[in-house]
Each structure stands twice: as C-alpha cells, then as structure tokens.
N, C-alpha and C positions, 0 to 999 in steps of 0.2 A: 610092901614096906609102909614103916614109921615114921617116914621121915617127914618134914616142913622146907617149905622155900618159899622166898619172898619175890617178890616184882616191881621192884624200883626203879624212878626216872629220878636223874640226880645231873644239877645243871651248879655251878658253882661249890660242888661238895655236900649243895642239900639234896633231900629227895624235893621235888615238886608233885603239886601239887598232880592228881594223872587228867584224863583226857575219858571220865565218862561214861562219854560216848562210844567211845572207841573200846577200852574196855568188855560192855555191851554190849557190842556187837560182834566182841573175837567171840566171847562167849555164850553170849543169845542162841545158835545149835543145840548147846551141851546142856541146858539151867531143866531141872528135876525142878527142883522148888528155890523160890531166889523172892521178895517182894520187892516193893517196883524201884527203894532206890538200891536195890542190892546188900543196903548196912545191916540185915540182920540176921546173916549169912549169906551163901550161895548152897545148891549138890548142882554139881553136872554129874554127866558120866560122860563119858568117852565113846565111841563109836566103836570100840570090842568088847565096851559093858561094864567095864568098872565106873563106880562111884570116887568122888574126890567132893571134898566139903573145898569150901574159899571164903574166903573171908575180904572184907573189898572197902575198907576205905579211901580220906582223902587222897594219899599218897602211898599206898603199898597196896600189890594182889598177894594171901599169902594163900599157898591147897596145903594140906595137911592128909599127913594116909596120902599119899600119893599114890601109885602104880608105876611098871612099865608104859609099850606101849603103845598104842594113842594115846594116851595123858599129852606125850612128850610133844605129838604134831599140835596140840592146843599150847602148851606152854610154848614152842615155836611161835606158833602167825600172834599170840598176848605180846611176844617181846619183842619180836617184830614192827607189830602194827604202834605199839609205843613207844621204840626207841631206848627202849627200856635195860636195867641191868637186872640179872639171877642175883641171890644170895643165900645161898644153900646152907644150913644147920652145920652141917657136916660136911666139907668140901669148902672148896676155893668161890671168891668169889666170880661170877661170868660174867662175859663183856661182850660188846656184838664183833669189837673190836677195838683197834688200837687208840681211835677221836676218841672214844669212852672215856678211857684212865682220867684224863686228865679232867673231867666234871665232876668223882668221885669224889669222897672224902677221903685225909690222908690214911687217916686211919688205915684203911683199905684197898688202896689203893696200886700199895708194890704187889700186894698177894694176886691182883684178880689176872683172873686168863683167858685167851683169848677164844671164845666156843663159836664155832657155827651157826648157828640162826637156823637147824632142821630142826625134826622131830629125831628122825636116827644118830645125831650128833650126839643133844643133850641125853640122849638114852644113854647115851657112852658112856658117856661125861655122868650125868647122877643115876646110874641104874644099878649100876657095881657098887 
C-alpha cells in the first residue's frame, strides 16, 4: 500500500510529547536500520518480512507505505503502549476508547471512531 498514517498522543486538544523509551521498546525487535535517537528515519521489518519506513519526532510516529499482515500487530502494540491515537490520511481518526475522544482537538473529535487496539481489528479497518 502507498498510504501513510500518524500515531500521536493527545491531551487537552494538543499533541503531547511521546515517551521515546516506549517507542524504542516497541520498535526495537523490528528495526533494520536506525540511528540512536530514531530521528533520521527508521526501517523496520515485520514478522512476515515486510519492510516499513518510519519517521519519528517528539510528538509523532509516522508509517509510510505500510503493508497488511503483521505490521498491524506492531502498530497495535505501539498505540497501546503509548496510549495514542492513529491518524490515517485516508480514513477517520482512530481512538482506543471513548475516553480518548475528549483529548482530541476539536477539528478531529467528532469524526473519530473507536477501533480495538489489536492487529486484526486495525487491519480490518485500515487494510481495505
């Protein structure tokens, strides 16, 4: 797929800094190439052999050209560990539960949908 999605954690309508130790912990088993601070691009390889480009900054983890399959297991672990929201460019914003809705910015709050934080559920919502 040639799509991109963004993982952010919102509080009071604004993205907040992500705990980089948690980002490293989740991505570490899959990293093929990265520098120590993850800021110059990361390449991961999922359990089923697909490679995915990842961009990391203090408030966002972005995945480009993501495949189906086990990529969504990695995404689910990251979202769960960070308590984050998924913003795909071509689908509604994904939240983990209704409690997350109040933290979103007003422009994306109403259209957000709750999707279970599991690989299969995210694959079903984003993969098609």
